[in-house]
VEXGU-650462 format. One record per atom (N, C-alpha, C, O, CB): residue number from 1; residue in three letters; atom name; x, y, z. Coordinates in Angstrom, 2 decimals. Glycine has a CB too. Layout:
% residues N
pos, code, site, px, py, pz
NUM, ALA, CA, X, Y, Z
...
% end
This chain:
% residues 72
pos, code, site, px, py, pz
1, UNK, N, 106.35, 84.75, 89.48
1, UNK, CA, 107.67, 84.83, 89.09
1, UNK, C, 108.05, 86.15, 88.47
1, UNK, O, 108.99, 86.81, 88.91
1, UNK, CB, 107.93, 83.77, 88.20
2, UNK, N, 107.31, 86.54, 87.44
2, UNK, CA, 107.57, 87.78, 86.83
2, UNK, C, 107.54, 88.96, 87.84
2, UNK, O, 108.43, 89.81, 87.85
2, UNK, CB, 106.59, 88.00, 85.74
3, UNK, N, 106.56, 88.97, 88.64
3, UNK, CA, 106.29, 90.17, 89.60
3, UNK, C, 107.62, 90.13, 90.56
3, UNK, O, 108.05, 91.23, 90.92
3, UNK, CB, 104.73, 89.99, 90.54
4, UNK, N, 108.19, 89.12, 90.93
4, UNK, CA, 109.32, 89.16, 91.78
4, UNK, C, 110.54, 89.67, 91.11
4, UNK, O, 111.38, 90.36, 91.70
4, UNK, CB, 109.59, 87.84, 92.32
5, UNK, N, 110.63, 89.30, 89.73
5, UNK, CA, 111.68, 89.82, 88.90
5, UNK, C, 111.65, 91.34, 88.76
5, UNK, O, 112.67, 92.03, 88.84
5, UNK, CB, 111.60, 89.19, 87.55
6, UNK, N, 110.43, 91.84, 88.56
6, UNK, CA, 110.30, 93.26, 88.34
6, UNK, C, 110.64, 93.99, 89.63
6, UNK, O, 111.41, 94.95, 89.67
6, UNK, CB, 108.88, 93.62, 87.85
7, UNK, N, 109.95, 93.45, 90.78
7, UNK, CA, 110.33, 93.97, 92.18
7, UNK, C, 111.82, 94.03, 92.41
7, UNK, O, 112.34, 95.06, 92.81
7, UNK, CB, 109.71, 93.08, 93.29
8, UNK, N, 112.52, 92.93, 92.15
8, UNK, CA, 113.99, 92.84, 92.34
8, UNK, C, 114.67, 93.92, 91.45
8, UNK, O, 115.59, 94.57, 91.94
8, UNK, CB, 114.54, 91.37, 91.99
9, UNK, N, 114.30, 94.13, 90.23
9, UNK, CA, 114.85, 95.23, 89.43
9, UNK, C, 114.70, 96.57, 90.02
9, UNK, O, 115.63, 97.37, 90.05
9, UNK, CB, 114.25, 95.26, 88.13
10, UNK, N, 113.49, 96.83, 90.52
10, UNK, CA, 113.25, 98.24, 91.12
10, UNK, C, 114.10, 98.34, 92.40
10, UNK, O, 114.64, 99.39, 92.75
10, UNK, CB, 111.63, 98.50, 91.48
11, UNK, N, 114.18, 97.22, 93.07
11, UNK, CA, 115.00, 97.27, 94.30
11, UNK, C, 116.48, 97.55, 93.95
11, UNK, O, 117.13, 98.34, 94.62
11, UNK, CB, 114.88, 95.92, 95.09
12, UNK, N, 116.97, 96.93, 92.96
12, UNK, CA, 118.27, 97.32, 92.41
12, UNK, C, 118.49, 98.70, 92.10
12, UNK, O, 119.47, 99.32, 92.49
12, UNK, CB, 118.52, 96.62, 91.28
13, UNK, N, 117.48, 99.23, 91.32
13, UNK, CA, 117.60, 100.66, 90.95
13, UNK, C, 117.59, 101.62, 92.17
13, UNK, O, 118.32, 102.61, 92.17
13, UNK, CB, 116.46, 101.04, 90.00
14, UNK, N, 116.73, 101.32, 93.25
14, UNK, CA, 116.61, 102.18, 94.38
14, UNK, C, 117.99, 102.00, 95.18
14, UNK, O, 118.56, 103.02, 95.57
14, UNK, CB, 115.28, 101.80, 95.27
15, UNK, N, 118.49, 100.85, 95.40
15, UNK, CA, 119.75, 100.70, 96.12
15, UNK, C, 120.95, 101.33, 95.40
15, UNK, O, 121.85, 101.89, 96.02
15, UNK, CB, 120.01, 99.24, 96.36
16, UNK, N, 120.93, 101.20, 93.93
16, UNK, CA, 122.11, 101.82, 93.25
16, UNK, C, 121.92, 103.44, 93.45
16, UNK, O, 122.92, 104.13, 93.59
16, UNK, CB, 122.17, 101.37, 91.59
17, UNK, N, 120.68, 104.00, 93.46
17, UNK, CA, 120.56, 105.36, 93.62
17, UNK, C, 120.98, 105.82, 94.99
17, UNK, O, 121.57, 106.89, 95.11
17, UNK, CB, 119.22, 105.76, 93.33
18, UNK, N, 120.70, 105.03, 96.08
18, UNK, CA, 121.22, 105.32, 97.36
18, UNK, C, 122.63, 105.30, 97.46
18, UNK, O, 123.24, 106.19, 98.06
18, UNK, CB, 120.73, 104.49, 98.27
19, UNK, N, 123.19, 104.32, 96.90
19, UNK, CA, 124.65, 104.17, 97.02
19, UNK, C, 125.38, 105.32, 96.23
19, UNK, O, 126.40, 105.84, 96.68
19, UNK, CB, 125.11, 102.74, 96.48
20, UNK, N, 124.85, 105.68, 95.06
20, UNK, CA, 125.38, 106.88, 94.28
20, UNK, C, 125.25, 108.20, 95.15
20, UNK, O, 126.21, 108.97, 95.26
20, UNK, CB, 124.54, 107.06, 92.89
21, UNK, N, 124.08, 108.40, 95.74
21, UNK, CA, 123.90, 109.58, 96.59
21, UNK, C, 124.96, 109.59, 97.83
21, UNK, O, 125.60, 110.59, 98.14
21, UNK, CB, 122.36, 109.58, 97.14
22, UNK, N, 125.06, 108.47, 98.44
22, UNK, CA, 126.10, 108.35, 99.58
22, UNK, C, 127.52, 108.72, 99.05
22, UNK, O, 128.24, 109.46, 99.72
22, UNK, CB, 126.14, 106.80, 100.19
23, UNK, N, 127.91, 108.23, 97.88
23, UNK, CA, 129.18, 108.48, 97.34
23, UNK, C, 129.28, 109.96, 96.95
23, UNK, O, 130.31, 110.58, 97.21
23, UNK, CB, 129.44, 107.57, 96.16
24, UNK, N, 128.25, 110.53, 96.35
24, UNK, CA, 128.22, 112.05, 96.05
24, UNK, C, 128.31, 112.84, 97.28
24, UNK, O, 128.90, 113.92, 97.24
24, UNK, CB, 126.91, 112.48, 95.32
25, UNK, N, 127.80, 112.42, 98.39
25, UNK, CA, 127.87, 113.31, 99.68
25, UNK, C, 129.24, 113.17, 100.14
25, UNK, O, 129.68, 114.11, 100.79
25, UNK, CB, 126.83, 112.88, 100.89
26, UNK, N, 130.04, 112.14, 99.92
26, UNK, CA, 131.38, 112.05, 100.44
26, UNK, C, 132.43, 112.64, 99.47
26, UNK, O, 133.50, 113.08, 99.88
26, UNK, CB, 131.70, 110.61, 100.74
27, UNK, N, 132.07, 112.63, 98.14
27, UNK, CA, 133.01, 113.22, 97.18
27, UNK, C, 132.14, 114.10, 96.19
27, UNK, O, 131.80, 113.68, 95.09
27, UNK, CB, 133.86, 112.05, 96.40
28, UNK, N, 131.81, 115.39, 96.69
28, UNK, CA, 130.97, 116.21, 95.90
28, UNK, C, 131.75, 116.78, 94.67
28, UNK, O, 131.11, 117.34, 93.78
28, UNK, CB, 130.41, 117.32, 96.76
29, UNK, N, 133.13, 116.65, 94.59
29, UNK, CA, 133.77, 117.28, 93.52
29, UNK, C, 133.77, 116.20, 92.38
29, UNK, O, 134.11, 116.58, 91.26
29, UNK, CB, 135.23, 117.79, 93.93
30, UNK, N, 133.44, 115.00, 92.56
30, UNK, CA, 133.32, 113.92, 91.59
30, UNK, C, 131.86, 113.81, 91.04
30, UNK, O, 131.63, 113.79, 89.83
30, UNK, CB, 133.77, 112.57, 92.24
31, UNK, N, 131.01, 113.76, 91.86
31, UNK, CA, 129.61, 113.68, 91.49
31, UNK, C, 128.71, 114.62, 92.37
31, UNK, O, 128.73, 114.58, 93.60
31, UNK, CB, 129.16, 112.21, 91.62
32, UNK, N, 127.93, 115.45, 91.66
32, UNK, CA, 127.13, 116.39, 92.56
32, UNK, C, 126.02, 115.63, 93.31
32, UNK, O, 125.33, 114.79, 92.73
32, UNK, CB, 126.46, 117.56, 91.71
33, UNK, N, 125.86, 115.94, 94.58
33, UNK, CA, 124.74, 115.46, 95.27
33, UNK, C, 123.39, 115.92, 94.83
33, UNK, O, 123.25, 117.00, 94.26
33, UNK, CB, 124.89, 115.77, 96.57
34, UNK, N, 122.38, 115.10, 95.09
34, UNK, CA, 121.12, 115.37, 94.46
34, UNK, C, 120.53, 116.76, 94.77
34, UNK, O, 119.98, 117.41, 93.88
34, UNK, CB, 120.16, 114.35, 94.87
35, UNK, N, 120.66, 117.21, 96.01
35, UNK, CA, 120.27, 118.57, 96.41
35, UNK, C, 120.88, 119.62, 95.62
35, UNK, O, 120.19, 120.54, 95.18
35, UNK, CB, 120.59, 118.80, 97.78
36, UNK, N, 122.19, 119.54, 95.40
36, UNK, CA, 123.04, 120.61, 94.66
36, UNK, C, 122.50, 120.55, 93.14
36, UNK, O, 122.29, 121.58, 92.51
36, UNK, CB, 124.80, 120.26, 94.77
37, UNK, N, 122.30, 119.33, 92.61
37, UNK, CA, 121.94, 119.10, 91.25
37, UNK, C, 120.40, 119.81, 91.03
37, UNK, O, 120.10, 120.50, 90.06
37, UNK, CB, 121.97, 117.41, 90.94
38, UNK, N, 119.59, 119.49, 92.07
38, UNK, CA, 118.26, 120.01, 91.88
38, UNK, C, 118.22, 121.43, 92.05
38, UNK, O, 117.40, 122.04, 91.35
38, UNK, CB, 117.32, 119.40, 92.77
39, UNK, N, 119.00, 122.14, 92.92
39, UNK, CA, 119.14, 123.55, 92.91
39, UNK, C, 119.50, 124.11, 91.69
39, UNK, O, 118.90, 125.09, 91.25
39, UNK, CB, 120.02, 123.95, 93.82
40, UNK, N, 120.51, 123.52, 91.03
40, UNK, CA, 120.91, 123.99, 89.75
40, UNK, C, 119.92, 123.96, 88.65
40, UNK, O, 119.74, 124.92, 87.91
40, UNK, CB, 121.99, 123.28, 89.35
41, UNK, N, 119.25, 122.80, 88.56
41, UNK, CA, 118.22, 122.49, 87.54
41, UNK, C, 116.99, 123.33, 87.69
41, UNK, O, 116.40, 123.76, 86.69
41, UNK, CB, 117.82, 121.03, 87.60
42, UNK, N, 116.53, 123.60, 89.08
42, UNK, CA, 115.30, 124.26, 89.20
42, UNK, C, 115.37, 125.83, 89.22
42, UNK, O, 114.43, 126.48, 89.69
42, UNK, CB, 114.66, 123.76, 90.39
43, UNK, N, 116.48, 126.43, 88.71
43, UNK, CA, 116.66, 127.75, 88.65
43, UNK, C, 115.88, 128.26, 87.49
43, UNK, O, 115.42, 129.40, 87.58
43, UNK, CB, 118.07, 128.08, 88.59
44, UNK, N, 115.67, 127.56, 86.42
44, UNK, CA, 114.81, 127.93, 85.30
44, UNK, C, 113.30, 127.58, 85.45
44, UNK, O, 112.90, 126.50, 85.88
44, UNK, CB, 115.34, 127.27, 84.10
45, UNK, N, 112.53, 128.58, 85.05
45, UNK, CA, 111.08, 128.39, 85.21
45, UNK, C, 110.55, 127.29, 84.25
45, UNK, O, 109.60, 126.57, 84.57
45, UNK, CB, 110.33, 129.75, 84.95
46, UNK, N, 111.16, 127.18, 83.13
46, UNK, CA, 110.79, 126.15, 82.20
46, UNK, C, 111.06, 124.80, 82.73
46, UNK, O, 110.20, 123.92, 82.62
46, UNK, CB, 111.48, 126.33, 80.93
47, UNK, N, 112.23, 124.58, 83.32
47, UNK, CA, 112.45, 123.30, 84.06
47, UNK, C, 111.53, 123.05, 85.06
47, UNK, O, 111.05, 121.92, 85.15
47, UNK, CB, 113.73, 123.23, 84.66
48, UNK, N, 111.19, 123.93, 85.82
48, UNK, CA, 110.14, 123.70, 86.96
48, UNK, C, 108.85, 123.20, 86.44
48, UNK, O, 108.26, 122.26, 86.96
48, UNK, CB, 109.85, 125.01, 87.75
49, UNK, N, 108.36, 123.92, 85.29
49, UNK, CA, 107.05, 123.52, 84.66
49, UNK, C, 107.20, 122.08, 84.07
49, UNK, O, 106.27, 121.28, 84.22
49, UNK, CB, 106.61, 124.58, 83.48
50, UNK, N, 108.37, 121.71, 83.38
50, UNK, CA, 108.52, 120.44, 82.90
50, UNK, C, 108.59, 119.36, 84.01
50, UNK, O, 108.06, 118.26, 83.83
50, UNK, CB, 109.70, 120.42, 82.07
51, UNK, N, 109.23, 119.67, 85.16
51, UNK, CA, 109.25, 118.69, 86.30
51, UNK, C, 107.71, 118.46, 86.86
51, UNK, O, 107.27, 117.34, 87.14
51, UNK, CB, 110.26, 119.29, 87.52
52, UNK, N, 107.02, 119.59, 86.98
52, UNK, CA, 105.62, 119.34, 87.39
52, UNK, C, 104.82, 118.52, 86.51
52, UNK, O, 104.13, 117.59, 86.93
52, UNK, CB, 104.94, 120.56, 87.55
53, UNK, N, 104.92, 118.89, 85.12
53, UNK, CA, 104.34, 118.12, 84.10
53, UNK, C, 104.74, 116.68, 84.15
53, UNK, O, 103.88, 115.80, 84.10
53, UNK, CB, 104.67, 118.69, 82.81
54, UNK, N, 105.97, 116.40, 84.26
54, UNK, CA, 106.40, 114.92, 84.35
54, UNK, C, 105.89, 114.21, 85.51
54, UNK, O, 105.53, 113.04, 85.39
54, UNK, CB, 107.88, 114.78, 84.40
55, UNK, N, 105.83, 114.86, 86.69
55, UNK, CA, 105.13, 114.31, 87.95
55, UNK, C, 103.71, 114.01, 87.70
55, UNK, O, 103.20, 112.94, 88.05
55, UNK, CB, 105.21, 115.30, 89.14
56, UNK, N, 103.05, 114.94, 87.08
56, UNK, CA, 101.62, 114.74, 86.82
56, UNK, C, 101.42, 113.57, 85.81
56, UNK, O, 100.54, 112.74, 86.04
56, UNK, CB, 100.98, 116.06, 86.27
57, UNK, N, 102.14, 113.49, 84.76
57, UNK, CA, 102.01, 112.41, 83.88
57, UNK, C, 102.35, 111.02, 84.43
57, UNK, O, 101.72, 110.03, 84.06
57, UNK, CB, 102.80, 112.68, 82.77
58, UNK, N, 103.31, 110.96, 85.28
58, UNK, CA, 103.65, 109.78, 86.02
58, UNK, C, 102.54, 109.39, 87.10
58, UNK, O, 102.27, 108.21, 87.29
58, UNK, CB, 105.02, 110.01, 86.69
59, UNK, N, 101.98, 110.33, 87.73
59, UNK, CA, 100.95, 110.17, 88.73
59, UNK, C, 99.79, 109.63, 88.06
59, UNK, O, 99.21, 108.62, 88.48
59, UNK, CB, 100.62, 111.47, 89.45
60, UNK, N, 99.37, 110.37, 86.85
60, UNK, CA, 98.16, 109.93, 86.17
60, UNK, C, 98.22, 108.62, 85.66
60, UNK, O, 97.25, 107.89, 85.85
60, UNK, CB, 97.83, 110.78, 85.12
61, UNK, N, 99.29, 108.17, 85.01
61, UNK, CA, 99.42, 106.88, 84.38
61, UNK, C, 99.67, 105.73, 85.45
61, UNK, O, 99.33, 104.57, 85.17
61, UNK, CB, 100.58, 106.94, 83.35
62, UNK, N, 100.18, 105.99, 86.51
62, UNK, CA, 100.48, 104.94, 87.46
62, UNK, C, 99.45, 104.84, 88.58
62, UNK, O, 99.28, 103.78, 89.18
62, UNK, CB, 101.83, 105.17, 88.04
63, UNK, N, 98.78, 105.96, 88.86
63, UNK, CA, 97.75, 105.95, 89.92
63, UNK, C, 96.36, 105.90, 89.52
63, UNK, O, 95.53, 105.26, 90.18
63, UNK, CB, 97.89, 107.08, 90.71
64, UNK, N, 96.06, 106.57, 88.42
64, UNK, CA, 94.54, 106.74, 88.06
64, UNK, C, 94.23, 106.03, 86.75
64, UNK, O, 93.06, 105.74, 86.47
64, UNK, CB, 94.13, 108.31, 87.91
65, UNK, N, 95.28, 105.75, 85.94
65, UNK, CA, 94.81, 105.21, 84.58
65, UNK, C, 94.48, 103.72, 84.75
65, UNK, O, 95.11, 103.04, 85.56
65, UNK, CB, 95.95, 105.40, 83.40
66, UNK, N, 93.51, 103.22, 84.00
66, UNK, CA, 93.02, 101.88, 83.88
66, UNK, C, 94.22, 101.03, 83.37
66, UNK, O, 94.87, 101.37, 82.38
66, UNK, CB, 91.76, 101.82, 82.91
67, UNK, N, 94.50, 99.93, 84.09
67, UNK, CA, 95.68, 99.02, 83.73
67, UNK, C, 95.09, 98.09, 82.62
67, UNK, O, 93.89, 97.87, 82.46
67, UNK, CB, 96.29, 98.12, 85.07
68, UNK, N, 96.07, 97.60, 81.92
68, UNK, CA, 95.69, 96.61, 80.73
68, UNK, C, 95.80, 95.22, 81.37
68, UNK, O, 96.84, 94.85, 81.92
68, UNK, CB, 96.75, 96.73, 79.34
69, UNK, N, 94.71, 94.45, 81.30
69, UNK, CA, 94.73, 93.08, 81.77
69, UNK, C, 94.98, 92.23, 80.57
69, UNK, O, 94.20, 92.23, 79.62
69, UNK, CB, 93.42, 92.68, 82.49
70, UNK, N, 96.02, 91.52, 80.60
70, UNK, CA, 96.26, 90.55, 79.46
70, UNK, C, 95.91, 89.17, 79.93
70, UNK, O, 96.20, 88.78, 81.06
70, UNK, CB, 97.78, 90.57, 78.96
71, UNK, N, 95.27, 88.45, 79.04
71, UNK, CA, 94.97, 87.12, 79.28
71, UNK, C, 95.90, 86.20, 78.71
71, UNK, O, 95.98, 86.09, 77.48
71, UNK, CB, 93.72, 86.83, 78.84
72, UNK, N, 96.67, 85.47, 79.54
72, UNK, CA, 97.76, 84.65, 78.94
72, UNK, C, 97.22, 83.23, 78.93
72, UNK, O, 97.91, 82.31, 78.49
72, UNK, CB, 99.16, 84.76, 79.75
% end
């Protein structure tokens, strides 16, 4: 039950992100499309290093870190 609720939550987030990107592609004067936003953000070297560090942190904690097993 809990797994399906979490999966549904992530599905809602992904579908919302896709819908916002489609809207941004159609009306770029209202919301910047993802590519334009990333071009603007990645101009700074500090930001690029922070993005790499964030991806490393997420990858380490979700792919390699030992998960906590709770006994209920």
